[in-house]
C-alpha positions as semicolon CSV with decimal commas, in nm:
position;residue;x (nm);y (nm);z (nm)
1;M;1,076;-7,403;0,815
2;R;1,407;-7,280;0,835
3;N;1,452;-7,272;0,469
4;S;1,123;-7,059;0,410
5;T;1,214;-6,830;0,690
6;S;1,565;-6,762;0,520
7;R;1,385;-6,711;0,175
8;L;1,147;-6,470;0,346
9;R;1,437;-6,271;0,504
10;H;1,603;-6,249;0,146
11;L;1,293;-6,121;0,003
12;Y;1,252;-5,863;0,271
13;A;1,639;-5,744;0,214
14;L;1,573;-5,738;-0,152
15;A;1,243;-5,518;-0,102
16;A;1,438;-5,305;0,140
17;V;1,707;-5,227;-0,127
18;L;1,464;-5,190;-0,398
19;F;1,274;-4,944;-0,215
20;T;1,584;-4,744;-0,120
21;L;1,699;-4,718;-0,478
22;A;1,355;-4,660;-0,641
23;P;1,393;-4,277;-0,601
24;F;1,699;-4,305;-0,812
25;A;1,567;-4,530;-1,090
26;H;1,438;-4,210;-1,270
27;A;1,625;-3,876;-1,302
28;E;1,481;-3,586;-1,137
29;E;1,373;-3,281;-1,366
30;T;1,628;-2,978;-1,378
31;I;1,476;-2,663;-1,534
32;L;1,664;-2,388;-1,697
33;Q;1,482;-2,066;-1,698
34;Y;1,588;-1,927;-2,057
35;F;1,458;-1,587;-2,113
36;G;1,569;-1,291;-2,325
37;T;1,727;-1,496;-2,609
38;S;1,577;-1,555;-2,951
39;W;1,467;-1,912;-3,039
40;E;1,734;-1,951;-3,286
41;G;1,985;-1,875;-3,000
42;I;1,864;-2,094;-2,769
43;E;1,838;-2,390;-3,028
44;K;2,214;-2,324;-3,092
45;R;2,278;-2,416;-2,731
46;I;2,074;-2,684;-2,678
47;P;2,365;-2,944;-2,689
48;E;2,523;-2,769;-2,414
49;V;2,224;-2,713;-2,219
50;A;2,175;-3,089;-2,252
51;E;2,555;-3,168;-2,158
52;A;2,504;-2,941;-1,856
53;G;2,250;-3,182;-1,717
54;Y;1,915;-2,983;-1,788
55;S;1,630;-3,185;-1,872
56;S;1,370;-2,895;-1,933
57;L;1,361;-2,546;-2,068
58;W;1,146;-2,271;-1,910
59;L;1,063;-2,009;-2,170
60;P;0,918;-1,696;-2,204
61;P;0,539;-1,676;-2,338
62;P;0,580;-1,787;-2,720
63;F;0,293;-1,570;-2,875
64;K;0,275;-1,217;-2,991
65;G;0,260;-0,910;-2,759
66;A;0,063;-0,616;-2,795
67;S;0,390;-0,388;-2,862
68;G;0,523;-0,641;-3,128
69;T;0,899;-0,699;-3,130
70;F;0,937;-0,466;-2,813
71;S;0,724;-0,703;-2,607
72;V;0,854;-0,964;-2,380
73;G;0,548;-1,149;-2,410
74;F;0,370;-1,062;-2,102
75;D;0,110;-0,808;-2,278
76;T;-0,066;-1,074;-2,447
77;F;-0,222;-0,964;-2,796
78;D;-0,295;-1,270;-2,964
79;R;-0,243;-1,622;-2,795
80;F;-0,266;-1,793;-3,121
81;D;0,003;-1,577;-3,312
82;L;0,350;-1,751;-3,238
83;G;0,528;-1,536;-3,503
84;D;0,329;-1,616;-3,814
85;I;0,082;-1,323;-3,863
86;E;0,119;-0,983;-3,955
87;Q;-0,018;-0,779;-3,668
88;S;0,111;-0,528;-3,390
89;G;0,376;-0,410;-3,663
90;T;0,545;-0,728;-3,695
91;I;0,545;-1,093;-3,818
92;P;0,796;-1,258;-3,573
93;T;0,753;-1,213;-3,188
94;R;1,067;-1,066;-2,979
95;Y;1,202;-1,419;-3,001
96;G;1,137;-1,511;-3,362
97;T;0,907;-1,677;-3,604
98;K;0,672;-1,971;-3,561
99;E;0,934;-2,182;-3,768
100;N;1,219;-2,079;-3,552
101;L;0,997;-2,169;-3,221
102;L;0,912;-2,526;-3,404
103;S;1,254;-2,608;-3,498
104;L;1,392;-2,504;-3,109
105;I;1,113;-2,737;-2,983
106;R;1,215;-3,035;-3,221
107;T;1,592;-2,981;-3,144
108;A;1,506;-2,984;-2,770
109;H;1,313;-3,281;-2,794
110;R;1,586;-3,479;-2,998
111;F;1,815;-3,406;-2,679
112;G;1,535;-3,534;-2,442
113;I;1,478;-3,183;-2,290
114;K;1,096;-3,089;-2,222
115;V;1,002;-2,736;-2,306
116;Y;0,762;-2,527;-2,072
117;F;0,649;-2,176;-2,172
118;D;0,566;-1,919;-1,896
119;N;0,188;-1,785;-1,952
120;V;0,026;-1,546;-1,734
121;M;-0,360;-1,580;-1,843
122;A;-0,453;-1,236;-1,699
123;H;-0,182;-1,046;-1,874
124;N;-0,345;-0,890;-2,173
125;G;-0,266;-0,608;-2,405
126;G;-0,414;-0,413;-2,699
127;P;-0,659;-0,135;-2,779
128;L;-0,977;-0,148;-2,588
129;G;-1,256;0,027;-2,787
130;T;-1,595;0,036;-2,684
131;T;-1,709;-0,322;-2,718
132;E;-2,004;-0,434;-2,506
133;P;-1,956;-0,673;-2,256
134;G;-1,939;-1,053;-2,357
135;N;-1,862;-0,949;-2,726
136;L;-1,502;-1,011;-2,877
137;F;-1,284;-0,734;-2,926
138;P;-1,265;-0,678;-3,314
139;E;-0,889;-0,547;-3,207
140;V;-0,781;-0,777;-2,997
141;P;-0,826;-1,166;-3,113
142;G;-1,016;-1,414;-2,902
143;F;-1,059;-1,169;-2,610
144;V;-1,385;-1,016;-2,445
145;P;-1,365;-0,714;-2,213
146;E;-1,394;-0,921;-1,907
147;D;-1,057;-1,105;-1,986
148;F;-0,878;-0,787;-1,897
149;H;-1,056;-0,728;-1,548
150;L;-1,181;-0,400;-1,673
151;V;-1,508;-0,188;-1,582
152;R;-1,721;0,018;-1,786
153;T;-1,695;0,389;-1,798
154;Q;-1,987;0,617;-1,814
155;G;-1,920;0,709;-2,192
156;G;-1,952;0,335;-2,288
157;G;-1,574;0,243;-2,295
158;W;-1,373;0,071;-2,064
159;R;-1,095;0,134;-1,788
160;K;-0,868;-0,060;-1,577
161;A;-1,023;-0,175;-1,245
162;S;-0,881;-0,030;-0,935
163;N;-0,666;-0,234;-0,711
164;D;-0,942;-0,279;-0,461
165;V;-1,197;-0,408;-0,714
166;N;-1,383;-0,717;-0,614
167;Y;-1,328;-0,966;-0,916
168;Q;-1,616;-1,174;-0,771
169;D;-1,867;-0,921;-0,859
170;E;-1,977;-0,988;-1,217
């Protein structure tokens, strides 16, 4: 009986140690917000980012903005143009080409760094035209007027809704 009690105490002690150390068994994620720099510029600094202990990058939106290379990405024009389509007056985004972006991601992953992109789905930009509700805008790839929280004008076009609009009212 004494032997089994002793074993049980050792088991409890071992369990207590393991539960105490469990949070340290995996490293916590440390995210570096890295905005305002080209994809190539960030890629060149990945070794020192990793050496500093960062495990993740938080980057600006990777897609093309409505104002081309002047856009920091929050006036989304085409969510599928990562800097490889000529539109908005440019092929690259403000941060570089699609190949620059993919190269940055490959390098970050080689160093064990995760990559997250900022994305505000309601931030959209581009020409609005007179497209009917529910139809895709011909000038803004993949968007319908409702994506912009717009309201119809009497002339058949669209305008920005006021700040007190009820977005629950279709």
